[in-house]
C-alpha positions as CSV (number, residue, x, y, z in Angstrom):
1,M,93.8,135.1,100.0
2,D,92.3,134.0,96.9
3,P,90.9,130.3,97.5
4,L,92.5,129.2,94.2
5,I,96.1,130.2,95.7
6,I,95.3,128.6,98.9
7,S,94.3,125.3,97.0
8,G,97.4,125.4,95.0
9,I,99.6,125.6,98.1
10,L,97.8,123.1,100.0
11,I,98.1,120.6,97.0
12,F,101.8,120.1,98.2
13,L,101.6,121.4,101.6
14,L,99.1,118.7,102.7
15,P,101.2,115.7,102.1
16,L,104.4,117.3,103.5
17,I,102.4,117.8,106.6
18,M,101.0,114.3,106.8
19,F,104.7,113.2,106.8
20,P,105.7,114.0,110.5
21,I,101.9,113.2,111.7
22,I,102.2,109.8,110.3
23,L,105.7,108.9,111.6
24,L,104.9,110.4,115.1
25,L,101.6,108.4,115.3
26,G,103.6,105.3,114.5
27,K,106.1,106.1,117.1
28,I,103.8,106.9,119.9
29,N,101.6,103.9,119.6
30,A,102.3,100.6,117.3
31,N,98.7,99.9,117.3
32,Y,98.4,103.4,115.4
33,R,100.3,102.2,112.3
34,K,97.3,100.5,111.1
35,Y,96.2,103.9,110.3
36,A,99.1,105.0,108.1
37,G,97.8,103.7,104.8
38,P,94.3,105.3,104.8
39,M,95.8,108.5,106.5
40,A,98.2,108.9,103.8
41,T,95.9,107.7,100.9
42,S,93.4,110.3,102.1
43,A,95.9,113.1,102.2
44,I,96.9,112.5,98.5
45,F,93.2,112.2,97.3
46,I,92.5,115.7,98.8
47,S,95.7,116.8,96.7
48,F,93.7,115.4,93.7
49,L,90.6,117.0,94.4
50,L,92.3,120.4,94.9
51,S,94.2,119.8,91.6
52,Y,91.0,119.1,89.7
53,Y,89.6,122.3,91.6
54,L,92.3,124.1,89.8
55,Y,91.7,122.5,86.7
56,I,88.3,123.6,86.7
57,N,88.6,127.4,87.9
58,G,91.8,128.5,87.4
59,K,94.0,128.0,84.2
60,N,96.6,130.5,84.8
61,I,97.4,131.8,88.3
62,V,100.9,133.1,89.4
63,F,101.5,134.0,93.2
64,E,104.7,135.1,94.6
65,S,106.0,136.4,97.8
66,Q,109.4,137.6,98.7
67,W,111.3,135.1,100.1
68,F,115.2,136.5,100.3
69,Y,117.1,139.3,98.5
70,N,115.7,139.1,95.0
71,F,114.3,135.4,95.3
72,T,110.7,134.9,95.6
73,W,108.7,131.5,96.4
74,G,105.0,130.7,95.4
75,I,102.9,128.8,92.7
76,Y,103.1,128.9,89.2
77,V,99.6,127.5,87.8
78,D,99.5,127.0,84.2
79,P,97.8,124.0,81.9
80,L,101.1,122.0,82.2
81,S,101.3,122.2,85.9
82,I,97.7,121.7,86.4
83,S,98.0,118.3,84.0
84,M,101.2,117.3,85.9
85,S,99.4,117.9,89.4
86,L,96.4,115.8,88.5
87,M,98.5,113.0,87.0
88,V,100.8,112.9,90.1
89,S,98.3,113.0,92.6
90,G,95.8,110.8,90.9
91,V,98.3,107.9,89.8
92,S,99.7,108.4,93.4
93,F,96.4,107.8,95.1
94,L,95.6,104.6,93.5
95,I,99.4,103.3,94.2
96,H,98.9,104.4,98.1
97,M,95.4,102.7,98.0
98,F,97.3,99.5,96.6
99,A,99.9,99.6,99.2
100,I,97.4,99.4,101.9
101,G,97.4,95.8,101.0
102,Y,100.7,95.1,99.8
103,M,102.7,96.8,102.7
104,G,99.7,95.5,105.1
105,K,102.0,93.2,106.9
106,D,105.2,95.2,107.3
107,P,106.0,96.2,110.7
108,N,107.5,99.5,109.3
109,K,104.6,100.5,107.2
110,H,104.2,103.7,109.2
111,V,107.5,104.8,107.8
112,Y,106.8,103.7,104.4
113,F,103.5,105.8,104.2
114,A,105.2,108.7,105.8
115,E,108.0,108.6,103.2
116,T,105.7,108.1,100.3
117,T,103.6,111.1,101.3
118,L,106.8,113.0,101.6
119,F,107.9,111.7,98.3
120,T,104.4,112.7,96.4
121,G,104.5,116.2,98.3
122,G,107.9,116.7,97.0
123,M,107.0,115.9,93.5
124,L,103.9,118.0,93.6
125,G,106.2,120.9,94.9
126,V,108.2,120.6,91.8
127,V,105.5,120.9,89.5
128,L,103.9,123.9,91.2
129,S,106.9,125.9,92.2
130,S,107.2,129.5,90.9
131,N,110.6,129.9,91.0
132,M,113.6,127.6,90.2
133,V,115.5,128.0,93.7
134,M,112.0,126.5,95.3
135,F,112.0,124.0,92.4
136,F,115.6,122.6,93.1
137,L,114.8,122.5,96.9
138,F,111.8,120.1,96.1
139,W,113.6,118.3,93.2
140,E,116.3,117.5,95.9
141,L,113.6,116.2,98.2
142,V,112.3,113.9,95.7
143,G,115.8,112.6,95.3
144,L,116.3,112.0,99.1
145,C,113.0,110.3,99.2
146,S,114.0,107.9,96.5
147,Y,117.0,107.0,98.5
148,L,115.1,106.4,101.6
149,L,112.4,104.2,99.7
150,I,114.7,102.2,97.5
151,G,116.4,101.3,100.5
152,F,113.6,100.9,102.6
153,W,114.4,97.2,103.1
154,W,118.0,98.5,104.4
155,F,118.7,95.0,105.8
156,K,119.1,93.8,102.4
157,P,122.5,94.4,101.1
158,N,121.2,94.8,97.6
159,A,118.7,97.4,98.5
160,A,121.1,99.4,100.6
161,S,123.6,99.3,97.4
162,A,120.8,100.4,95.0
163,A,119.8,103.3,97.1
164,K,123.3,104.7,97.1
165,K,123.7,104.1,93.5
166,A,120.6,105.8,92.8
167,F,121.3,108.6,95.0
168,I,125.3,109.1,93.7
169,V,124.2,108.7,89.8
170,T,121.3,111.5,90.3
171,R,123.8,113.8,92.1
172,V,125.9,113.8,89.1
173,G,122.9,115.2,87.1
174,D,122.1,117.5,89.9
175,V,125.5,119.2,89.9
176,L,124.8,119.7,86.2
177,L,121.6,121.3,87.1
178,I,123.0,123.5,89.6
179,L,125.3,125.0,87.0
180,G,122.8,125.4,84.4
181,L,120.6,127.4,86.8
182,A,123.8,129.5,87.5
183,V,124.2,130.2,83.9
184,L,120.4,131.2,84.0
185,Y,120.9,133.3,86.9
186,W,123.4,135.3,85.3
187,Q,121.5,135.9,82.1
188,F,118.4,136.4,83.8
189,I,119.2,139.0,86.6
190,K,118.5,142.1,84.6
191,F,115.1,141.1,84.2
192,G,114.3,141.3,88.2
193,D,113.8,137.7,89.9
194,P,116.3,135.8,87.5
195,L,114.9,132.3,88.6
196,S,111.5,133.0,88.5
197,V,109.5,130.7,86.1
198,A,107.7,133.5,84.8
199,T,110.7,135.7,84.2
200,I,112.5,132.7,82.3
201,I,109.4,132.0,80.1
202,N,108.7,135.4,79.2
203,N,112.4,136.6,78.5
204,A,114.1,133.7,77.0
205,H,114.1,135.6,73.6
206,Y,116.0,138.5,74.8
207,V,119.2,136.3,76.0
208,D,122.2,135.4,74.3
209,K,121.7,132.0,72.5
210,V,124.9,130.7,73.3
211,Q,124.4,131.2,76.8
212,L,121.0,129.5,76.7
213,A,122.5,126.5,74.8
214,I,125.1,126.4,77.6
215,A,122.6,126.4,80.2
216,G,120.0,124.0,78.4
217,A,122.8,121.2,77.9
218,L,123.9,121.6,81.7
219,I,119.8,121.5,82.9
220,L,119.5,118.7,80.5
221,G,122.3,116.8,82.3
222,G,120.0,117.1,85.6
223,A,117.2,116.2,83.6
224,A,118.9,113.1,82.2
225,G,119.8,112.0,86.0
226,K,116.3,112.1,87.3
227,S,114.3,110.5,84.0
228,A,117.2,107.8,83.6
229,Q,118.2,109.1,80.2
230,F,121.8,107.9,78.8
231,P,124.5,107.9,80.0
232,L,122.4,108.5,83.5
233,H,120.1,105.5,83.0
234,V,122.1,102.9,85.1
235,W,120.5,103.8,88.5
236,I,117.1,102.7,87.6
237,P,117.2,98.8,87.3
238,D,119.1,98.4,90.4
239,A,116.1,100.7,92.1
240,M,114.0,97.6,91.5
241,E,115.2,96.5,95.2
242,G,112.7,98.4,97.0
243,P,109.1,97.4,97.5
244,T,107.0,96.8,94.2
245,T,104.9,100.0,95.1
246,V,107.8,102.2,95.3
247,S,109.0,101.2,91.9
248,A,105.3,102.0,90.8
249,L,105.5,105.4,92.5
250,I,108.9,106.3,91.0
251,H,108.1,105.2,87.2
252,A,104.8,106.3,87.1
253,A,103.9,109.4,89.1
254,T,107.1,111.0,90.4
255,M,110.5,111.0,90.2
256,V,111.4,109.9,86.8
257,T,108.9,112.3,85.3
258,A,110.3,115.3,87.1
259,G,113.2,115.5,84.5
260,I,110.7,115.6,81.6
261,Y,108.7,118.2,83.4
262,L,111.6,120.4,83.9
263,V,112.5,120.3,80.0
264,A,109.3,121.1,79.2
265,R,108.7,123.8,82.0
266,I,111.6,125.9,80.5
267,F,110.8,124.8,77.0
268,P,111.7,128.8,75.7
269,V,115.1,128.4,76.8
270,Y,115.7,125.5,74.4
271,I,113.6,127.1,71.7
272,F,115.7,130.6,71.5
273,A,119.2,128.6,72.1
274,L,121.4,127.4,69.5
275,P,119.9,124.5,67.3
276,W,122.4,122.2,68.8
277,A,120.8,122.2,72.0
278,G,117.8,120.8,70.4
279,Y,119.4,118.1,68.6
280,L,121.1,117.0,71.9
281,V,117.7,116.7,73.6
282,L,116.2,115.1,70.6
283,Y,119.1,112.3,70.1
284,I,119.5,111.6,74.0
285,G,115.8,110.8,74.0
286,A,115.8,108.9,70.8
287,F,119.1,106.9,71.5
288,T,117.8,106.1,75.2
289,A,114.4,104.7,73.8
290,F,116.5,102.5,71.4
291,L,119.1,101.3,74.1
292,A,116.7,100.6,76.7
293,G,114.7,98.3,74.3
294,T,117.7,96.3,73.4
295,M,118.1,95.8,77.1
296,G,114.8,94.8,78.0
297,I,114.8,91.8,75.7
298,V,117.7,90.0,77.8
299,M,116.1,90.8,81.2
300,N,114.5,87.8,83.4
301,D,113.3,89.9,86.6
302,I,109.9,91.0,85.8
303,K,110.5,94.4,87.5
304,R,113.9,94.9,85.6
305,I,112.0,94.4,82.4
306,L,109.4,97.1,83.2
307,A,112.2,99.4,84.5
308,Y,113.8,99.4,81.0
309,S,110.8,99.9,79.5
310,T,110.3,103.0,81.8
311,I,113.6,104.4,80.3
312,S,112.7,103.6,76.9
313,Q,109.4,105.4,77.0
314,L,110.9,108.6,78.8
315,G,113.1,108.8,75.9
316,Y,110.0,108.8,73.7
317,M,108.7,111.7,76.0
318,L,112.0,113.7,75.5
319,A,112.6,112.8,72.0
320,A,108.9,114.6,71.7
321,L,110.2,117.9,73.1
322,G,113.3,117.9,70.9
323,L,111.5,117.4,67.8
324,G,109.5,120.7,69.1
325,I,112.9,122.4,70.0
326,V,114.6,121.6,66.6
327,A,111.4,122.7,64.7
328,T,110.6,125.3,66.7
329,E,106.9,123.9,67.5
330,N,105.3,123.7,70.8
331,T,105.5,120.1,71.2
332,I,104.9,119.9,74.9
333,S,101.3,118.6,74.6
334,I,102.6,115.5,72.6
335,S,105.2,114.9,75.3
336,I,103.1,115.3,78.4
337,Y,100.2,113.5,76.9
338,H,102.3,110.3,76.5
339,L,103.8,111.1,79.8
340,I,100.3,110.8,81.4
341,V,99.4,107.8,79.5
342,H,102.8,105.9,80.4
343,A,101.6,107.0,84.0
344,F,98.6,105.0,83.7
345,L,99.9,101.9,82.0
346,K,103.3,101.8,84.1
347,A,101.5,101.8,87.4
348,L,99.1,99.2,86.1
349,L,102.0,97.1,85.1
350,F,103.9,97.5,88.2
351,L,100.9,97.0,90.3
352,S,100.3,94.0,88.2
353,A,103.8,92.8,89.2
354,G,103.3,93.7,92.6
355,A,100.1,91.4,92.9
356,I,102.1,88.7,91.3
357,L,104.9,89.0,93.7
358,Y,102.6,89.2,96.7
359,S,101.0,85.9,95.7
360,L,104.4,84.4,94.6
361,L,106.3,85.5,97.8
362,D,108.4,87.9,96.0
363,I,109.7,85.6,93.2
364,R,110.7,88.0,90.6
365,D,112.2,85.6,87.9
366,I,109.6,85.1,84.7
367,R,111.0,81.8,84.2
368,K,109.6,80.7,87.7
369,M,106.0,81.8,86.9
370,G,104.0,80.5,84.1
371,G,100.1,79.6,83.8
372,L,99.2,82.5,85.8
373,W,96.2,83.7,83.7
374,K,94.3,80.8,85.0
375,K,95.5,81.4,88.5
376,M,95.1,85.1,88.6
377,P,92.7,86.0,86.2
378,I,92.1,89.7,87.2
379,T,95.7,90.5,87.7
380,I,96.6,89.0,84.4
381,T,93.9,90.5,82.5
382,A,95.2,93.9,83.9
383,M,98.7,93.1,82.9
384,F,97.5,92.3,79.3
385,I,95.8,95.7,79.3
386,G,99.0,97.3,80.3
387,S,101.1,95.5,77.9
388,L,98.9,96.4,75.0
389,T,98.9,100.2,76.1
390,L,102.7,100.2,76.5
391,V,103.3,98.7,72.7
392,G,100.8,101.2,71.6
393,F,98.1,98.6,70.2
394,P,94.8,100.1,69.1
395,P,92.6,101.4,70.6
396,T,94.6,101.6,73.8
397,A,95.7,104.9,74.8
398,G,99.2,104.0,74.0
399,Y,98.4,103.9,70.3
400,F,97.4,107.8,70.6
401,S,100.4,108.9,72.2
402,K,103.7,106.6,71.2
403,D,102.5,106.5,67.5
404,E,101.9,110.4,67.5
405,I,105.5,110.9,68.7
406,I,106.7,108.5,65.8
407,S,104.6,109.9,63.1
408,L,105.6,113.7,64.1
409,S,109.3,112.8,64.0
410,Y,108.6,111.5,60.3
411,F,106.7,114.4,59.4
412,L,109.6,116.9,60.7
413,S,112.2,115.0,59.2
414,Q,110.7,115.7,55.8
415,N,111.8,119.2,55.9
416,N,115.1,118.8,58.2
417,P,117.1,115.3,57.3
418,G,118.7,115.7,60.6
419,I,115.4,114.4,62.5
420,Y,115.5,111.2,60.0
421,Y,117.7,109.0,62.2
422,A,115.7,109.8,65.3
423,W,112.5,108.6,63.4
424,L,114.5,105.5,62.8
425,L,115.8,105.0,66.4
426,L,111.9,105.6,67.8
427,L,110.5,103.1,65.1
428,I,113.0,100.4,66.2
429,G,112.4,101.1,69.6
430,A,108.8,100.5,69.4
431,F,109.5,97.0,67.8
432,L,111.9,96.3,70.5
433,T,109.4,97.1,73.2
434,T,106.9,95.1,71.8
435,V,108.9,92.0,71.9
436,Y,110.1,92.2,75.2
437,T,106.8,93.2,76.6
438,F,105.2,90.2,75.0
439,R,108.0,87.9,76.0
440,M,107.6,88.9,79.6
441,F,103.6,88.4,79.4
442,F,103.9,85.1,77.4
443,T,106.3,83.9,79.9
444,V,104.1,84.8,83.0
445,A,100.6,84.1,81.8
446,L,100.7,81.1,79.6
447,G,101.7,77.6,79.8
448,S,102.2,75.7,83.1
449,P,103.1,76.7,86.4
450,R,107.2,76.5,86.7
451,S,107.2,76.7,90.6
452,Y,105.4,75.5,93.5
453,A,104.4,79.4,94.4
454,A,103.1,79.6,90.8
455,E,101.2,76.6,91.2
456,H,99.3,78.2,94.2
457,A,98.9,81.8,93.0
458,K,95.6,83.6,93.3
459,D,94.5,87.3,92.9
460,P,95.1,89.7,95.6
461,P,92.6,91.2,97.9
462,W,90.1,93.6,96.7
463,V,92.0,96.6,98.0
464,M,94.8,95.8,95.5
465,I,92.4,94.9,92.8
466,V,90.4,98.2,92.6
467,P,93.5,100.3,91.5
468,L,94.2,97.9,88.8
469,V,90.5,97.8,87.4
470,I,90.6,101.8,87.4
471,L,94.1,101.9,85.7
472,S,92.9,99.5,83.1
473,I,90.1,101.4,82.1
474,L,91.9,104.9,82.1
475,S,94.8,103.1,80.0
476,L,91.9,101.5,77.4
477,I,89.7,104.9,77.3
478,Y,92.3,107.9,77.9
479,G,92.8,107.9,74.0
480,I,89.3,109.4,73.4
481,F,90.7,112.5,75.2
482,Q,93.9,113.3,73.2
483,E,92.3,116.2,71.1
484,D,90.7,117.9,74.4
485,F,94.0,117.4,76.1
486,Y,96.0,119.1,72.9
487,S,93.4,121.8,72.8
488,Y,94.0,122.3,76.7
489,L,97.8,122.3,76.6
490,G,98.6,123.4,73.0
491,E,97.9,121.7,69.6
492,V,100.1,120.6,67.1
493,S,98.7,119.7,63.7
494,F,100.2,117.6,61.0
495,T,99.4,114.7,58.5
496,V,101.7,111.7,57.4
497,P,100.8,109.1,54.6
498,I,98.7,106.3,55.8
499,Y,101.7,103.8,55.4
500,V,103.7,106.1,57.7
501,E,100.9,106.0,60.2
502,M,100.5,102.2,59.9
503,L,104.3,101.3,60.1
504,P,104.5,101.3,63.9
505,F,101.1,99.2,64.0
506,I,102.6,96.6,61.6
507,L,105.9,96.4,63.9
508,V,103.7,95.7,66.8
509,L,102.2,93.0,65.0
510,L,105.7,91.6,64.1
511,G,106.8,92.0,67.5
512,I,103.9,90.1,69.1
513,Y,104.3,87.5,66.5
514,I,108.1,87.0,67.2
515,A,107.7,86.9,71.1
516,W,104.9,84.3,70.5
517,L,107.2,81.9,68.3
518,F,110.0,82.1,71.0
519,Y,107.8,82.4,74.2
520,G,104.1,81.4,73.6
521,S,104.4,78.3,71.2
522,R,107.9,77.9,71.6
523,R,108.1,76.7,68.3
524,F,111.9,78.3,68.4
525,S,114.2,78.2,71.3
526,A,115.3,81.4,72.7
527,E,118.2,79.9,74.6
528,S,119.5,78.7,71.1
529,F,119.1,81.9,69.4
530,A,121.0,83.5,72.5
531,K,123.7,81.2,71.9
532,R,123.8,81.7,68.4
533,S,123.9,85.3,68.9
534,G,127.4,85.0,70.7
535,I,129.1,88.5,71.4
536,L,126.1,90.4,70.6
537,Y,123.9,88.6,73.4
538,S,126.9,88.9,75.9
539,L,127.1,92.5,75.5
540,V,123.8,93.4,75.7
541,R,123.4,90.7,78.6
542,A,126.1,93.0,80.2
543,K,124.4,96.1,79.7
544,Y,127.1,97.3,77.3
545,Y,129.7,97.1,80.3
546,L,128.5,100.7,81.3
547,D,127.9,99.7,85.0
548,Y,131.5,98.1,84.7
549,I,133.0,101.3,83.1
550,Y,131.3,103.5,86.0
551,T,132.3,101.4,89.0
552,N,135.7,99.6,87.7
553,I,137.1,102.3,85.6
554,I,135.6,105.7,86.6
555,A,134.7,105.3,90.2
556,D,137.4,102.6,91.3
557,R,140.4,104.2,89.1
558,V,139.9,107.6,87.9
559,V,138.2,108.9,90.8
560,V,140.5,107.3,93.1
561,Y,143.6,108.6,90.9
562,L,142.1,112.1,91.3
563,A,141.3,111.8,95.0
564,Y,145.0,110.8,95.4
565,A,146.3,113.5,93.2
566,F,144.2,116.3,95.3
567,S,145.6,114.7,98.4
568,L,149.3,115.5,97.2
569,F,148.2,118.8,95.9
570,D,146.6,119.6,99.5
571,R,149.6,118.1,101.2
572,Y,152.4,119.5,99.3
573,I,150.9,122.5,97.8
574,V,148.5,124.2,100.0
575,D,149.9,122.9,103.2
576,G,153.4,123.6,102.0
577,F,152.5,127.2,101.2
578,V,151.2,127.6,104.6
579,N,154.1,125.7,106.2
580,A,156.3,127.8,104.1
581,I,155.1,131.0,105.7
582,G,155.6,129.6,108.9
583,R,159.0,128.5,108.4
584,A,159.9,132.2,107.0
585,F,158.6,133.7,110.2
586,N,160.7,131.5,112.0
587,Y,163.6,132.3,109.9
588,T,163.1,135.8,110.4
589,A,162.9,135.6,113.9
590,D,166.1,133.8,114.2
591,I,167.6,136.7,112.1
592,T,166.1,139.5,114.1
593,K,166.7,138.0,117.4
594,R,170.5,138.3,116.9
595,L,170.1,142.1,116.8
596,Q,169.0,142.1,120.2
597,T,172.2,142.5,121.9
598,G,171.3,144.9,124.6
599,I,174.2,147.2,123.6
600,V,173.1,150.5,123.2
601,Q,175.9,151.5,120.4
602,N,174.6,148.6,118.4
603,Y,171.1,150.0,118.2
604,A,172.5,153.5,117.4
605,T,174.4,152.1,114.7
606,L,171.4,150.3,113.1
607,V,169.2,153.6,113.5
608,I,172.2,155.6,111.7
609,I,172.2,153.1,108.9
610,G,168.6,152.9,108.7
611,L,168.6,156.5,108.2
612,I,171.2,156.6,105.8
613,L,169.4,154.0,103.7
614,F,166.2,155.8,103.9
615,L,168.0,158.9,102.6
616,I,169.5,157.2,99.7
617,I,166.4,155.6,98.7
618,G,164.4,158.7,98.9
619,K,167.0,160.6,96.7
620,I,166.6,157.7,94.2
621,M,162.7,158.0,94.1
622,G,163.0,161.8,94.0
623,V,161.0,162.3,97.1
624,I,163.8,163.8,99.2
């Protein structure tokens, strides 16, 4: 077998194999548990090296082997999957290195590292799958691992509840995904392997536009579940109850990027579908970017603030894909470039938050921090770099990725007015991102310590510092590789007026200034402003009552009433039909047993009557 094919298979197979090995070693001997972190980290680093080997030597590889019926399994390697594989394995490696220190004192660290390798292997399988059936199996494995890791500290009620919520909400999306794949199956079955990635990409233009639009909308529901897009975004803030390194893994390297990758992977399905499918992708992304930005402003939990920033940035990625679909342009490179930049900066921000929580004994309320730049200079400097990258401050990588999406939306809106409002939503989202990001940073880093733990904070050990330094460098310099990345994955060229190009930067400066007035210099009182906002603040603080609607109305009422209605249907219709058949047989038996008199004359009479009826019916029907 070709070494490139073997390398592609080992990329996801190696972390999967490490799962039982690490788990069993930890069970056999507690002394072996200290090796769990290095073993997991080494396996994922090897996956990164193999991904780089593919990047150097194999731009396009398709390997498929017969599985069952018409389905195949294998790997599909192209610039998109290689880019994702490098990101997933590389960022995951740095997070695992950090976790060696962060989870070092946890008695169940072998379980943690076993599950994170399985998680990473599952995501790499999603990226490299050649078939949508294989893709879906790995997709579900990623969902299962997220449930296990979010609820890793199962003895905490909030963690157990958050794990269940994430699992249930994403299952809603998965049902939609299954339905979408079913539509694709029936549309592509005439081309051979109906769910092969190659079949879908190469033959989408032959398929009915209506069917493609329906399939695309359903699959978008699955992507929205995994990538936390409106209205299935509600699970991700609660998912912060797991270890912070799990949050970093979910938000930067694995799970939430899967939905964006899915839409990018089957991009031709949307390109050749009816136009409304593209607008659906565009406006779900743009609206989510805006909506999450409003909620991030009112959060006080440092991890939840970062969670809402993830939801918002994923909205930008999805909107970038939607722009390409609406304008029939290949915007995959712009979306995936922002995805990779976001992976660097979000891993950096979450690991910085993890270092703070590690030092402050898990205090997550930013109001109990303060003055940490003096106490934890390396960690807070890393957070500062991550914050600048998140808001798109030049010359960080975020400036080259997020602002590109905003400028592209304006450019395309000049020939398509339907895109204009998406541009406005993305523009406002950029401003909101800046406000809540620097609200968090100023509150955490400046002023004086506001708790005993903050007073005695210090930077973490070197094994946790090294990933912060590497991610800081990547966040700062990756922008210079923008043109190379576009030429590798597919370039979109456009120009906008200088004032349009500068507008996001002006809003960033304005956002930083407003955050400084309220949370840096504290010239204005945020509490007083919140009180004056009245119902608006209450609405945003309650997350627009979406959790209440889903839990108290949909789950507790609609679902319960539907369950009761189905139980009545089962009891009186289904069971009633079955019982009626039984009663009919009993009734028939009661009648026929009366004919069993034991008198020969009666039997002869019945035979004669039956013969006469037979002759009459035969005569009427013309057969006699």
